[in-house]
mmCIF file of the C-alpha atoms, coordinates in Angstrom:
data_MODEL
# 
_entry.id   MODEL 
# 
loop_
_atom_site.group_PDB 
_atom_site.id 
_atom_site.type_symbol 
_atom_site.label_atom_id 
_atom_site.label_alt_id 
_atom_site.label_comp_id 
_atom_site.label_asym_id 
_atom_site.label_entity_id 
_atom_site.label_seq_id 
_atom_site.pdbx_PDB_ins_code 
_atom_site.Cartn_x 
_atom_site.Cartn_y 
_atom_site.Cartn_z 
_atom_site.occupancy 
_atom_site.B_iso_or_equiv 
_atom_site.pdbx_formal_charge 
_atom_site.auth_seq_id 
_atom_site.auth_comp_id 
_atom_site.auth_asym_id 
_atom_site.auth_atom_id 
_atom_site.pdbx_PDB_model_num 
ATOM 1   C CA . MET A 1 1   ? -11.550 -24.270 4.937   1.00 0.00 ? 1   MET A CA 1 
ATOM 2   C CA . ARG A 1 2   ? -14.303 -24.110 2.592   1.00 0.00 ? 2   ARG A CA 1 
ATOM 3   C CA . LEU A 1 3   ? -13.288 -21.454 -0.402  1.00 0.00 ? 3   LEU A CA 1 
ATOM 4   C CA . THR A 1 4   ? -16.753 -19.865 0.390   1.00 0.00 ? 4   THR A CA 1 
ATOM 5   C CA . ASP A 1 5   ? -15.349 -19.122 3.402   1.00 0.00 ? 5   ASP A CA 1 
ATOM 6   C CA . LEU A 1 6   ? -12.273 -17.717 2.241   1.00 0.00 ? 6   LEU A CA 1 
ATOM 7   C CA . GLU A 1 7   ? -12.224 -13.619 2.635   1.00 0.00 ? 7   GLU A CA 1 
ATOM 8   C CA . THR A 1 8   ? -11.369 -12.060 -0.909  1.00 0.00 ? 8   THR A CA 1 
ATOM 9   C CA . ALA A 1 9   ? -10.596 -8.778  -2.283  1.00 0.00 ? 9   ALA A CA 1 
ATOM 10  C CA . VAL A 1 10  ? -9.848  -7.468  -5.539  1.00 0.00 ? 10  VAL A CA 1 
ATOM 11  C CA . ASP A 1 11  ? -7.693  -4.716  -6.503  1.00 0.00 ? 11  ASP A CA 1 
ATOM 12  C CA . TRP A 1 12  ? -7.610  -2.991  -10.169 1.00 0.00 ? 12  TRP A CA 1 
ATOM 13  C CA . ARG A 1 13  ? -4.341  -2.049  -11.543 1.00 0.00 ? 13  ARG A CA 1 
ATOM 14  C CA . PRO A 1 14  ? -3.216  -0.306  -14.674 1.00 0.00 ? 14  PRO A CA 1 
ATOM 15  C CA . TYR A 1 15  ? -1.888  -2.413  -17.487 1.00 0.00 ? 15  TYR A CA 1 
ATOM 16  C CA . GLN A 1 16  ? -3.076  -0.717  -21.113 1.00 0.00 ? 16  GLN A CA 1 
ATOM 17  C CA . LEU A 1 17  ? -2.580  -3.293  -24.213 1.00 0.00 ? 17  LEU A CA 1 
ATOM 18  C CA . HIS A 1 18  ? -2.227  -1.277  -26.519 1.00 0.00 ? 18  HIS A CA 1 
ATOM 19  C CA . PRO A 1 19  ? 0.147   1.865   -25.051 1.00 0.00 ? 19  PRO A CA 1 
ATOM 20  C CA . TYR A 1 20  ? 0.929   3.363   -28.407 1.00 0.00 ? 20  TYR A CA 1 
ATOM 21  C CA . ILE A 1 21  ? -2.592  4.369   -28.989 1.00 0.00 ? 21  ILE A CA 1 
ATOM 22  C CA . PRO A 1 22  ? -3.043  7.906   -29.046 1.00 0.00 ? 22  PRO A CA 1 
ATOM 23  C CA . ARG A 1 23  ? -4.913  10.355  -26.180 1.00 0.00 ? 23  ARG A CA 1 
ATOM 24  C CA . GLU A 1 24  ? -8.103  10.418  -29.059 1.00 0.00 ? 24  GLU A CA 1 
ATOM 25  C CA . GLY A 1 25  ? -7.777  6.491   -30.117 1.00 0.00 ? 25  GLY A CA 1 
ATOM 26  C CA . VAL A 1 26  ? -7.874  4.960   -33.524 1.00 0.00 ? 26  VAL A CA 1 
ATOM 27  C CA . SER A 1 27  ? -9.997  3.304   -35.748 1.00 0.00 ? 27  SER A CA 1 
ATOM 28  C CA . PHE A 1 28  ? -11.690 0.133   -34.377 1.00 0.00 ? 28  PHE A CA 1 
ATOM 29  C CA . ASP A 1 29  ? -11.653 -1.720  -37.769 1.00 0.00 ? 29  ASP A CA 1 
ATOM 30  C CA . GLU A 1 30  ? -8.267  0.215   -39.168 1.00 0.00 ? 30  GLU A CA 1 
ATOM 31  C CA . HIS A 1 31  ? -6.328  -1.002  -35.626 1.00 0.00 ? 31  HIS A CA 1 
ATOM 32  C CA . TYR A 1 32  ? -7.659  -4.496  -35.895 1.00 0.00 ? 32  TYR A CA 1 
ATOM 33  C CA . GLN A 1 33  ? -6.718  -4.791  -39.157 1.00 0.00 ? 33  GLN A CA 1 
ATOM 34  C CA . ARG A 1 34  ? -3.313  -3.931  -39.179 1.00 0.00 ? 34  ARG A CA 1 
ATOM 35  C CA . LYS A 1 35  ? -2.889  -6.166  -36.295 1.00 0.00 ? 35  LYS A CA 1 
ATOM 36  C CA . PHE A 1 36  ? -4.730  -9.280  -37.497 1.00 0.00 ? 36  PHE A CA 1 
ATOM 37  C CA . GLY A 1 37  ? -5.220  -8.672  -40.872 1.00 0.00 ? 37  GLY A CA 1 
ATOM 38  C CA . GLY A 1 38  ? -8.199  -10.412 -43.097 1.00 0.00 ? 38  GLY A CA 1 
ATOM 39  C CA . ASN A 1 39  ? -11.862 -9.798  -42.595 1.00 0.00 ? 39  ASN A CA 1 
ATOM 40  C CA . ILE A 1 40  ? -13.165 -6.979  -39.674 1.00 0.00 ? 40  ILE A CA 1 
ATOM 41  C CA . ASP A 1 41  ? -16.240 -8.518  -39.716 1.00 0.00 ? 41  ASP A CA 1 
ATOM 42  C CA . ALA A 1 42  ? -15.070 -12.405 -39.287 1.00 0.00 ? 42  ALA A CA 1 
ATOM 43  C CA . LEU A 1 43  ? -12.874 -10.733 -36.463 1.00 0.00 ? 43  LEU A CA 1 
ATOM 44  C CA . ARG A 1 44  ? -15.810 -9.043  -34.793 1.00 0.00 ? 44  ARG A CA 1 
ATOM 45  C CA . ASP A 1 45  ? -18.093 -12.256 -35.156 1.00 0.00 ? 45  ASP A CA 1 
ATOM 46  C CA . ARG A 1 46  ? -15.408 -14.462 -33.316 1.00 0.00 ? 46  ARG A CA 1 
ATOM 47  C CA . MET A 1 47  ? -15.119 -12.465 -30.660 1.00 0.00 ? 47  MET A CA 1 
ATOM 48  C CA . GLN A 1 48  ? -18.545 -11.821 -30.065 1.00 0.00 ? 48  GLN A CA 1 
ATOM 49  C CA . GLN A 1 49  ? -19.320 -15.747 -30.570 1.00 0.00 ? 49  GLN A CA 1 
ATOM 50  C CA . ALA A 1 50  ? -16.005 -16.148 -27.970 1.00 0.00 ? 50  ALA A CA 1 
ATOM 51  C CA . GLY A 1 51  ? -18.067 -13.892 -25.630 1.00 0.00 ? 51  GLY A CA 1 
ATOM 52  C CA . GLN A 1 52  ? -21.132 -15.192 -25.671 1.00 0.00 ? 52  GLN A CA 1 
ATOM 53  C CA . SER A 1 53  ? -19.907 -18.728 -24.553 1.00 0.00 ? 53  SER A CA 1 
ATOM 54  C CA . ALA A 1 54  ? -19.308 -16.991 -21.369 1.00 0.00 ? 54  ALA A CA 1 
ATOM 55  C CA . GLY A 1 55  ? -22.123 -15.616 -20.953 1.00 0.00 ? 55  GLY A CA 1 
ATOM 56  C CA . ILE A 1 56  ? -21.871 -12.129 -22.533 1.00 0.00 ? 56  ILE A CA 1 
ATOM 57  C CA . ASP A 1 57  ? -23.294 -10.165 -25.263 1.00 0.00 ? 57  ASP A CA 1 
ATOM 58  C CA . PHE A 1 58  ? -20.606 -8.146  -26.507 1.00 0.00 ? 58  PHE A CA 1 
ATOM 59  C CA . HIS A 1 59  ? -21.438 -5.801  -29.385 1.00 0.00 ? 59  HIS A CA 1 
ATOM 60  C CA . PHE A 1 60  ? -18.424 -5.113  -31.320 1.00 0.00 ? 60  PHE A CA 1 
ATOM 61  C CA . ASP A 1 61  ? -20.295 -3.993  -34.306 1.00 0.00 ? 61  ASP A CA 1 
ATOM 62  C CA . LEU A 1 62  ? -20.975 -0.731  -31.541 1.00 0.00 ? 62  LEU A CA 1 
ATOM 63  C CA . ILE A 1 63  ? -17.661 0.297   -31.122 1.00 0.00 ? 63  ILE A CA 1 
ATOM 64  C CA . GLU A 1 64  ? -16.367 2.521   -33.513 1.00 0.00 ? 64  GLU A CA 1 
ATOM 65  C CA . ARG A 1 65  ? -12.953 3.720   -31.653 1.00 0.00 ? 65  ARG A CA 1 
ATOM 66  C CA . VAL A 1 66  ? -9.979  2.068   -30.089 1.00 0.00 ? 66  VAL A CA 1 
ATOM 67  C CA . PRO A 1 67  ? -9.204  4.321   -26.425 1.00 0.00 ? 67  PRO A CA 1 
ATOM 68  C CA . ASN A 1 68  ? -6.249  4.997   -24.950 1.00 0.00 ? 68  ASN A CA 1 
ATOM 69  C CA . THR A 1 69  ? -7.476  3.699   -21.790 1.00 0.00 ? 69  THR A CA 1 
ATOM 70  C CA . LEU A 1 70  ? -4.768  5.847   -19.528 1.00 0.00 ? 70  LEU A CA 1 
ATOM 71  C CA . ALA A 1 71  ? -7.464  8.067   -18.293 1.00 0.00 ? 71  ALA A CA 1 
ATOM 72  C CA . ALA A 1 72  ? -10.085 5.398   -17.762 1.00 0.00 ? 72  ALA A CA 1 
ATOM 73  C CA . HIS A 1 73  ? -7.163  3.812   -15.544 1.00 0.00 ? 73  HIS A CA 1 
ATOM 74  C CA . THR A 1 74  ? -6.820  7.066   -13.774 1.00 0.00 ? 74  THR A CA 1 
ATOM 75  C CA . VAL A 1 75  ? -10.376 7.353   -12.855 1.00 0.00 ? 75  VAL A CA 1 
ATOM 76  C CA . ILE A 1 76  ? -10.052 3.880   -11.968 1.00 0.00 ? 76  ILE A CA 1 
ATOM 77  C CA . ASP A 1 77  ? -7.544  4.872   -9.314  1.00 0.00 ? 77  ASP A CA 1 
ATOM 78  C CA . TRP A 1 78  ? -9.021  7.737   -7.942  1.00 0.00 ? 78  TRP A CA 1 
ATOM 79  C CA . ALA A 1 79  ? -11.992 5.406   -7.158  1.00 0.00 ? 79  ALA A CA 1 
ATOM 80  C CA . PRO A 1 80  ? -12.370 4.237   -3.329  1.00 0.00 ? 80  PRO A CA 1 
ATOM 81  C CA . PRO A 1 81  ? -10.877 0.282   -3.229  1.00 0.00 ? 81  PRO A CA 1 
ATOM 82  C CA . GLY A 1 82  ? -13.670 -1.959  -2.744  1.00 0.00 ? 82  GLY A CA 1 
ATOM 83  C CA . GLU A 1 83  ? -17.260 -1.418  -4.214  1.00 0.00 ? 83  GLU A CA 1 
ATOM 84  C CA . THR A 1 84  ? -17.298 1.723   -5.638  1.00 0.00 ? 84  THR A CA 1 
ATOM 85  C CA . ARG A 1 85  ? -14.045 1.194   -7.544  1.00 0.00 ? 85  ARG A CA 1 
ATOM 86  C CA . ASN A 1 86  ? -15.519 -2.146  -8.782  1.00 0.00 ? 86  ASN A CA 1 
ATOM 87  C CA . ALA A 1 87  ? -18.703 -0.556  -9.754  1.00 0.00 ? 87  ALA A CA 1 
ATOM 88  C CA . LEU A 1 88  ? -16.893 1.980   -11.867 1.00 0.00 ? 88  LEU A CA 1 
ATOM 89  C CA . VAL A 1 89  ? -14.655 -1.000  -13.451 1.00 0.00 ? 89  VAL A CA 1 
ATOM 90  C CA . GLU A 1 90  ? -17.705 -2.801  -14.525 1.00 0.00 ? 90  GLU A CA 1 
ATOM 91  C CA . ARG A 1 91  ? -19.400 0.203   -15.796 1.00 0.00 ? 91  ARG A CA 1 
ATOM 92  C CA . LEU A 1 92  ? -16.710 1.039   -18.459 1.00 0.00 ? 92  LEU A CA 1 
ATOM 93  C CA . PHE A 1 93  ? -16.680 -2.558  -19.450 1.00 0.00 ? 93  PHE A CA 1 
ATOM 94  C CA . GLU A 1 94  ? -20.374 -2.368  -19.973 1.00 0.00 ? 94  GLU A CA 1 
ATOM 95  C CA . ALA A 1 95  ? -19.992 1.201   -21.433 1.00 0.00 ? 95  ALA A CA 1 
ATOM 96  C CA . TYR A 1 96  ? -17.527 -0.095  -23.894 1.00 0.00 ? 96  TYR A CA 1 
ATOM 97  C CA . PHE A 1 97  ? -18.463 -3.832  -24.719 1.00 0.00 ? 97  PHE A CA 1 
ATOM 98  C CA . LEU A 1 98  ? -21.617 -3.533  -24.777 1.00 0.00 ? 98  LEU A CA 1 
ATOM 99  C CA . GLU A 1 99  ? -22.481 -0.034  -25.263 1.00 0.00 ? 99  GLU A CA 1 
ATOM 100 C CA . GLY A 1 100 ? -19.477 1.061   -27.793 1.00 0.00 ? 100 GLY A CA 1 
ATOM 101 C CA . LYS A 1 101 ? -18.658 4.006   -25.923 1.00 0.00 ? 101 LYS A CA 1 
ATOM 102 C CA . ASP A 1 102 ? -15.161 5.695   -26.003 1.00 0.00 ? 102 ASP A CA 1 
ATOM 103 C CA . VAL A 1 103 ? -13.951 5.255   -22.548 1.00 0.00 ? 103 VAL A CA 1 
ATOM 104 C CA . GLY A 1 104 ? -10.798 7.050   -23.559 1.00 0.00 ? 104 GLY A CA 1 
ATOM 105 C CA . ASP A 1 105 ? -13.203 10.472  -23.539 1.00 0.00 ? 105 ASP A CA 1 
ATOM 106 C CA . SER A 1 106 ? -12.913 13.000  -20.847 1.00 0.00 ? 106 SER A CA 1 
ATOM 107 C CA . GLU A 1 107 ? -16.592 13.719  -20.711 1.00 0.00 ? 107 GLU A CA 1 
ATOM 108 C CA . VAL A 1 108 ? -17.895 9.725   -20.975 1.00 0.00 ? 108 VAL A CA 1 
ATOM 109 C CA . LEU A 1 109 ? -15.454 8.998   -18.249 1.00 0.00 ? 109 LEU A CA 1 
ATOM 110 C CA . ALA A 1 110 ? -16.710 11.414  -16.409 1.00 0.00 ? 110 ALA A CA 1 
ATOM 111 C CA . GLY A 1 111 ? -20.443 10.451  -16.791 1.00 0.00 ? 111 GLY A CA 1 
ATOM 112 C CA . LEU A 1 112 ? -19.376 6.870   -16.221 1.00 0.00 ? 112 LEU A CA 1 
ATOM 113 C CA . ALA A 1 113 ? -17.486 7.925   -13.235 1.00 0.00 ? 113 ALA A CA 1 
ATOM 114 C CA . SER A 1 114 ? -20.334 9.629   -11.894 1.00 0.00 ? 114 SER A CA 1 
ATOM 115 C CA . ASP A 1 115 ? -22.968 6.622   -12.352 1.00 0.00 ? 115 ASP A CA 1 
ATOM 116 C CA . ALA A 1 116 ? -20.426 4.983   -9.731  1.00 0.00 ? 116 ALA A CA 1 
ATOM 117 C CA . GLY A 1 117 ? -20.546 7.697   -7.092  1.00 0.00 ? 117 GLY A CA 1 
ATOM 118 C CA . LEU A 1 118 ? -17.723 9.783   -8.458  1.00 0.00 ? 118 LEU A CA 1 
ATOM 119 C CA . GLY A 1 119 ? -18.499 13.412  -8.428  1.00 0.00 ? 119 GLY A CA 1 
ATOM 120 C CA . ARG A 1 120 ? -19.001 14.368  -12.277 1.00 0.00 ? 120 ARG A CA 1 
ATOM 121 C CA . SER A 1 121 ? -17.652 18.109  -12.511 1.00 0.00 ? 121 SER A CA 1 
ATOM 122 C CA . ASP A 1 122 ? -14.349 16.844  -10.011 1.00 0.00 ? 122 ASP A CA 1 
ATOM 123 C CA . VAL A 1 123 ? -13.489 13.566  -12.482 1.00 0.00 ? 123 VAL A CA 1 
ATOM 124 C CA . VAL A 1 124 ? -13.940 16.488  -15.656 1.00 0.00 ? 124 VAL A CA 1 
ATOM 125 C CA . GLU A 1 125 ? -11.346 19.176  -13.989 1.00 0.00 ? 125 GLU A CA 1 
ATOM 126 C CA . ARG A 1 126 ? -9.030  16.224  -12.661 1.00 0.00 ? 126 ARG A CA 1 
ATOM 127 C CA . LEU A 1 127 ? -8.536  14.750  -15.677 1.00 0.00 ? 127 LEU A CA 1 
ATOM 128 C CA . ALA A 1 128 ? -8.142  18.330  -17.685 1.00 0.00 ? 128 ALA A CA 1 
ATOM 129 C CA . ARG A 1 129 ? -5.385  18.629  -15.360 1.00 0.00 ? 129 ARG A CA 1 
ATOM 130 C CA . ASP A 1 130 ? -3.886  15.153  -15.941 1.00 0.00 ? 130 ASP A CA 1 
ATOM 131 C CA . ASP A 1 131 ? -3.904  14.693  -12.582 1.00 0.00 ? 131 ASP A CA 1 
ATOM 132 C CA . ASP A 1 132 ? -1.841  11.705  -11.938 1.00 0.00 ? 132 ASP A CA 1 
ATOM 133 C CA . ARG A 1 133 ? -1.549  10.127  -15.304 1.00 0.00 ? 133 ARG A CA 1 
ATOM 134 C CA . GLU A 1 134 ? 2.151   10.404  -15.710 1.00 0.00 ? 134 GLU A CA 1 
ATOM 135 C CA . ARG A 1 135 ? 2.128   8.132   -12.388 1.00 0.00 ? 135 ARG A CA 1 
ATOM 136 C CA . ILE A 1 136 ? -0.468  5.699   -13.522 1.00 0.00 ? 136 ILE A CA 1 
ATOM 137 C CA . ALA A 1 137 ? 1.691   5.544   -16.830 1.00 0.00 ? 137 ALA A CA 1 
ATOM 138 C CA . ALA A 1 138 ? 4.079   5.189   -14.997 1.00 0.00 ? 138 ALA A CA 1 
ATOM 139 C CA . GLU A 1 139 ? 2.753   2.148   -13.060 1.00 0.00 ? 139 GLU A CA 1 
ATOM 140 C CA . ALA A 1 140 ? 0.988   0.644   -16.278 1.00 0.00 ? 140 ALA A CA 1 
ATOM 141 C CA . ASP A 1 141 ? 4.601   0.357   -18.005 1.00 0.00 ? 141 ASP A CA 1 
ATOM 142 C CA . ALA A 1 142 ? 5.956   -0.833  -14.181 1.00 0.00 ? 142 ALA A CA 1 
ATOM 143 C CA . ASN A 1 143 ? 3.445   -3.575  -14.390 1.00 0.00 ? 143 ASN A CA 1 
ATOM 144 C CA . ARG A 1 144 ? 4.645   -4.425  -18.250 1.00 0.00 ? 144 ARG A CA 1 
ATOM 145 C CA . ARG A 1 145 ? 8.216   -4.253  -17.138 1.00 0.00 ? 145 ARG A CA 1 
ATOM 146 C CA . GLY A 1 146 ? 7.186   -6.786  -14.379 1.00 0.00 ? 146 GLY A CA 1 
ATOM 147 C CA . GLY A 1 147 ? 5.989   -9.338  -16.471 1.00 0.00 ? 147 GLY A CA 1 
ATOM 148 C CA . ILE A 1 148 ? 2.113   -9.098  -17.431 1.00 0.00 ? 148 ILE A CA 1 
ATOM 149 C CA . THR A 1 149 ? 1.620   -9.581  -20.931 1.00 0.00 ? 149 THR A CA 1 
ATOM 150 C CA . GLY A 1 150 ? -1.973  -9.677  -21.164 1.00 0.00 ? 150 GLY A CA 1 
ATOM 151 C CA . VAL A 1 151 ? -5.541  -9.507  -19.458 1.00 0.00 ? 151 VAL A CA 1 
ATOM 152 C CA . PRO A 1 152 ? -6.998  -10.822 -17.342 1.00 0.00 ? 152 PRO A CA 1 
ATOM 153 C CA . PHE A 1 153 ? -4.399  -10.840 -15.299 1.00 0.00 ? 153 PHE A CA 1 
ATOM 154 C CA . PHE A 1 154 ? -4.764  -12.424 -11.590 1.00 0.00 ? 154 PHE A CA 1 
ATOM 155 C CA . LEU A 1 155 ? -2.459  -12.545 -8.782  1.00 0.00 ? 155 LEU A CA 1 
ATOM 156 C CA . VAL A 1 156 ? -3.308  -14.588 -6.072  1.00 0.00 ? 156 VAL A CA 1 
ATOM 157 C CA . GLY A 1 157 ? -1.718  -14.941 -2.426  1.00 0.00 ? 157 GLY A CA 1 
ATOM 158 C CA . ASP A 1 158 ? 0.399   -11.865 -3.710  1.00 0.00 ? 158 ASP A CA 1 
ATOM 159 C CA . ARG A 1 159 ? 2.596   -14.469 -5.641  1.00 0.00 ? 159 ARG A CA 1 
ATOM 160 C CA . TYR A 1 160 ? 0.626   -17.234 -7.858  1.00 0.00 ? 160 TYR A CA 1 
ATOM 161 C CA . PRO A 1 161 ? -0.353  -15.437 -11.261 1.00 0.00 ? 161 PRO A CA 1 
ATOM 162 C CA . ILE A 1 162 ? -3.388  -16.632 -13.200 1.00 0.00 ? 162 ILE A CA 1 
ATOM 163 C CA . VAL A 1 163 ? -2.837  -15.397 -17.117 1.00 0.00 ? 163 VAL A CA 1 
ATOM 164 C CA . GLY A 1 164 ? -4.894  -15.236 -19.206 1.00 0.00 ? 164 GLY A CA 1 
ATOM 165 C CA . ALA A 1 165 ? -9.265  -16.311 -19.221 1.00 0.00 ? 165 ALA A CA 1 
ATOM 166 C CA . GLN A 1 166 ? -9.099  -19.286 -16.924 1.00 0.00 ? 166 GLN A CA 1 
ATOM 167 C CA . SER A 1 167 ? -12.190 -21.584 -16.364 1.00 0.00 ? 167 SER A CA 1 
ATOM 168 C CA . PRO A 1 168 ? -13.237 -21.787 -12.962 1.00 0.00 ? 168 PRO A CA 1 
ATOM 169 C CA . GLU A 1 169 ? -11.924 -25.072 -11.913 1.00 0.00 ? 169 GLU A CA 1 
ATOM 170 C CA . THR A 1 170 ? -8.612  -23.738 -12.794 1.00 0.00 ? 170 THR A CA 1 
ATOM 171 C CA . MET A 1 171 ? -8.726  -20.725 -10.944 1.00 0.00 ? 171 MET A CA 1 
ATOM 172 C CA . VAL A 1 172 ? -9.674  -23.025 -7.695  1.00 0.00 ? 172 VAL A CA 1 
ATOM 173 C CA . GLN A 1 173 ? -6.549  -24.957 -7.989  1.00 0.00 ? 173 GLN A CA 1 
ATOM 174 C CA . VAL A 1 174 ? -4.525  -21.829 -8.100  1.00 0.00 ? 174 VAL A CA 1 
ATOM 175 C CA . ILE A 1 175 ? -6.524  -20.902 -4.922  1.00 0.00 ? 175 ILE A CA 1 
ATOM 176 C CA . GLU A 1 176 ? -6.067  -24.309 -3.118  1.00 0.00 ? 176 GLU A CA 1 
ATOM 177 C CA . ARG A 1 177 ? -2.638  -24.434 -4.039  1.00 0.00 ? 177 ARG A CA 1 
ATOM 178 C CA . VAL A 1 178 ? -2.199  -21.156 -2.187  1.00 0.00 ? 178 VAL A CA 1 
ATOM 179 C CA . LEU A 1 179 ? -4.147  -22.245 0.621   1.00 0.00 ? 179 LEU A CA 1 
ATOM 180 C CA . SER A 1 180 ? -2.223  -25.251 0.867   1.00 0.00 ? 180 SER A CA 1 
ATOM 181 C CA . ALA A 1 181 ? 1.024   -23.516 0.627   1.00 0.00 ? 181 ALA A CA 1 
ATOM 182 C CA . ARG A 1 182 ? 0.295   -21.192 3.651   1.00 0.00 ? 182 ARG A CA 1 
# 
């Protein structure tokens, strides 16, 4: 079997890099100064260069806040799995990393959810009621306790983890290992 013949499905599970961040988020500069110290502009430049080497034109200069992402994970959970959910996640990444939008803000989230095909007013109402927030927080916590320590994290064949940004060749090797084990 060729890898191009495989049927694959991606599912997005909640995981918070910074679960301690308050709902309103925190200053990007202050957060990263505390976390890494040193020159924030140099840090932004290094992160931007890392993205460019992967073909991503990050705009860290536009990001003012590090959001609490629990609401974003909750909205992702509301999106039907598959194309709609994938489109929403892609839109969230673009909004934060390329446009500097606060993806922890309910109004911003509702607009992004609408871009992906979800009902804006429904998202606003559900976020105001905190629908599913505790369940998603518990799932994110369980993922952390289960050994996930960073992103990206892929679980191939429900058994084989790929941790961190890896080359396409590494991803292929893991997938081939899964196929040969079957």
